[in-house]
C-alpha positions as CSV (number, residue, x, y, z in Angstrom):
1,X,-0.1,0.0,0.1
2,X,2.7,2.5,0.8
3,X,4.5,1.9,-2.6
4,X,1.2,2.1,-4.3
5,X,0.3,5.2,-2.3
6,X,3.7,6.8,-2.9
7,X,3.5,6.2,-6.6
8,X,0.2,8.3,-6.6
9,X,1.7,10.9,-4.3
10,X,4.6,11.3,-6.8
11,X,2.1,11.9,-9.5
12,X,0.7,14.8,-7.5
13,X,2.7,18.0,-7.1
14,X,4.4,17.9,-3.7
15,X,2.3,20.9,-2.5
16,X,-0.9,19.1,-3.4
17,X,-0.1,16.1,-1.4
18,X,-1.9,15.8,2.0
19,X,0.7,16.5,4.8
20,X,0.3,12.8,6.1
21,X,1.4,11.5,2.8
22,X,4.2,13.9,2.3
23,X,5.5,12.9,5.8
24,X,5.4,9.2,4.8
25,X,7.1,9.7,1.5
26,X,9.9,11.7,3.2
27,X,10.4,8.9,5.9
28,X,10.4,6.3,3.0
29,X,13.1,8.3,1.1
30,X,15.2,8.6,4.3
31,X,14.9,5.1,5.2
32,X,15.9,3.9,1.7
33,X,18.9,6.2,1.8
34,X,19.9,4.7,5.1
35,X,19.5,1.3,4.2
36,X,21.5,1.8,1.0
37,X,24.4,3.6,3.2
38,X,24.4,0.5,5.4
39,X,24.6,-1.8,2.4
40,X,21.1,-3.0,2.5
41,X,18.6,-3.0,-0.4
42,X,15.9,-0.2,-0.9
43,X,13.3,-2.8,-0.1
44,X,14.9,-3.2,3.3
45,X,14.6,0.5,3.9
46,X,11.0,0.5,2.9
47,X,10.1,-2.6,5.0
48,X,11.9,-1.0,8.1
49,X,9.9,2.3,7.8
50,X,6.6,0.4,7.1
51,X,7.1,-1.5,10.4
52,X,8.1,1.6,12.1
53,X,5.0,3.5,11.0
54,X,2.6,0.5,11.4
55,X,0.0,0.5,14.3
56,X,1.3,-2.9,15.3
57,X,3.1,-6.1,14.2
58,X,2.6,-6.9,10.6
59,X,2.5,-10.5,9.0
60,X,4.5,-11.4,5.9
61,X,1.3,-11.3,3.9
62,X,0.4,-7.7,5.3
63,X,4.0,-6.5,4.4
64,X,3.5,-7.9,0.8
65,X,0.1,-6.0,0.6
66,X,1.4,-2.8,2.1
67,X,4.6,-2.5,0.3
68,X,3.7,-4.1,-3.0
69,X,6.9,-6.2,-2.9
70,X,6.6,-9.9,-3.9
71,X,6.7,-12.4,-0.9
72,X,10.3,-13.7,-1.9
73,X,11.5,-10.1,-1.8
74,X,9.8,-9.6,1.6
75,X,10.9,-12.9,2.9
76,X,14.5,-12.4,2.0
77,X,14.8,-8.9,3.4
78,X,12.9,-9.8,6.7
79,X,15.3,-12.6,7.2
80,X,18.3,-10.3,6.5
81,X,16.9,-7.5,8.7
82,X,16.2,-10.0,11.6
83,X,19.6,-11.3,11.4
84,X,21.0,-7.8,11.6
85,X,18.6,-7.1,14.6
86,X,16.8,-4.4,13.0
87,X,13.4,-6.2,13.1
88,X,12.1,-9.0,15.5
89,X,9.9,-11.9,14.6
90,X,7.1,-12.4,17.1
91,X,4.1,-14.7,17.7
92,X,0.5,-13.5,18.6
93,X,-1.4,-15.5,21.1
94,X,-3.6,-18.0,19.4
95,X,-2.0,-17.4,16.0
96,X,0.5,-19.4,14.1
97,X,1.7,-16.8,11.8
98,X,5.0,-14.8,12.3
99,X,4.6,-11.2,12.7
100,X,7.3,-8.6,12.6
101,X,8.1,-5.4,14.6
102,X,10.9,-2.9,14.1
103,X,13.5,-3.0,16.9
104,X,13.1,0.3,18.7
105,X,15.3,-0.2,21.6
106,X,18.5,1.5,20.3
107,X,20.5,-0.1,23.1
108,X,19.8,-3.6,21.9
109,X,20.9,-2.6,18.3
110,X,24.0,-0.7,19.7
111,X,25.0,-3.8,21.6
112,X,24.5,-6.1,18.7
113,X,26.6,-3.9,16.4
114,X,29.4,-3.6,19.1
115,X,29.4,-7.4,19.3
116,X,29.8,-7.6,15.5
117,X,32.6,-5.3,15.5
118,X,34.2,-7.1,18.4
119,X,34.0,-10.4,16.5
120,X,35.4,-8.8,13.3
121,X,38.4,-7.5,15.3
122,X,38.9,-10.9,16.9
123,X,38.9,-12.6,13.4
124,X,41.5,-10.1,12.3
125,X,43.7,-10.5,15.4
126,X,43.6,-14.3,14.9
127,X,44.7,-14.1,11.2
128,X,47.3,-11.7,12.2
129,X,48.6,-14.2,14.8
130,X,48.7,-16.8,12.1
131,X,50.5,-14.6,9.6
132,X,53.0,-13.6,12.1
133,X,53.8,-17.3,13.0
134,X,54.2,-18.0,9.3
135,X,56.5,-15.1,8.8
136,X,58.6,-16.1,11.9
137,X,60.8,-18.5,9.8
138,X,61.4,-16.1,6.9
139,X,64.6,-14.5,6.9
140,X,66.2,-11.4,5.5
141,X,63.4,-10.7,3.0
142,X,62.3,-7.0,2.3
143,X,58.8,-8.2,1.5
144,X,58.4,-10.3,4.8
145,X,59.7,-7.2,6.8
146,X,57.1,-4.9,5.0
147,X,54.4,-7.4,5.8
148,X,55.5,-7.9,9.4
149,X,55.2,-3.9,9.8
150,X,51.9,-3.7,8.0
151,X,50.4,-6.5,10.2
152,X,51.8,-5.3,13.4
153,X,50.1,-1.9,12.7
154,X,46.8,-3.6,11.7
155,X,47.1,-5.5,15.1
156,X,47.4,-2.2,17.1
157,X,44.4,-0.8,15.4
158,X,42.3,-4.0,15.9
159,X,43.2,-4.2,19.5
160,X,42.3,-0.4,20.0
161,X,38.9,-1.1,18.4
162,X,38.2,-4.1,20.6
163,X,39.3,-2.2,23.7
164,X,36.8,0.5,22.8
165,X,34.1,-1.9,22.3
166,X,34.9,-3.6,25.5
167,X,34.8,-0.2,27.3
168,X,31.5,1.0,25.9
169,X,29.6,-2.3,25.8
170,X,28.5,-2.2,29.5
171,X,26.8,1.1,29.2
172,X,23.5,2.2,27.5
173,X,23.5,5.0,25.1
174,X,22.1,7.4,27.7
175,X,24.9,6.6,30.1
176,X,27.5,7.1,27.4
177,X,26.1,10.4,26.5
178,X,26.1,11.4,30.1
179,X,29.7,10.3,30.6
180,X,30.9,12.0,27.4
181,X,29.1,15.2,28.1
182,X,30.8,15.4,31.5
183,X,34.1,14.9,29.9
184,X,33.4,17.6,27.3
185,X,32.6,20.0,30.1
186,X,35.6,19.0,32.0
187,X,37.9,19.7,29.0
188,X,36.1,22.9,28.0
189,X,36.5,24.1,31.8
190,X,40.3,23.2,31.8
191,X,40.9,24.9,28.3
192,X,41.7,21.9,26.3
């Protein structure tokens, strides 16, 4: 329905569109841009904002009807969005269907993203450990020396990123904002 509705709105001049439809169109555009920036499809952006603007959970069939996308497009994107923790699948009492809701708890999303970054850093560090073991036996080779320096530098960056994630993970976003605001005040007061 949103995509169908938005196509009708696009045919109208913007100043003729009802404000509610102009608002929906703006949010769809922003969600598509956000999804694309994060490496997701435009459909993922539309599905996220559709769930955000819905009055409650939506089933797969309702998402198909509302967006105009095929069931396979909706299914593929919802599986991906669920794995990324942007949406959650829920059950309604007495109903066997799956329903979807947008994850509105930014702290949950923040923790999930932090954990992904931490895992990526661990993978890099483990690979660097392997590379360094392999290079231990290589003697007097310019390329081996260059690679040692390169991977040593990469390790330092990965360790810093992992340390940052470890430091921020126990806190909520509100707590981090409070901590950082206090630090900014302290720095401004001391003239740094």
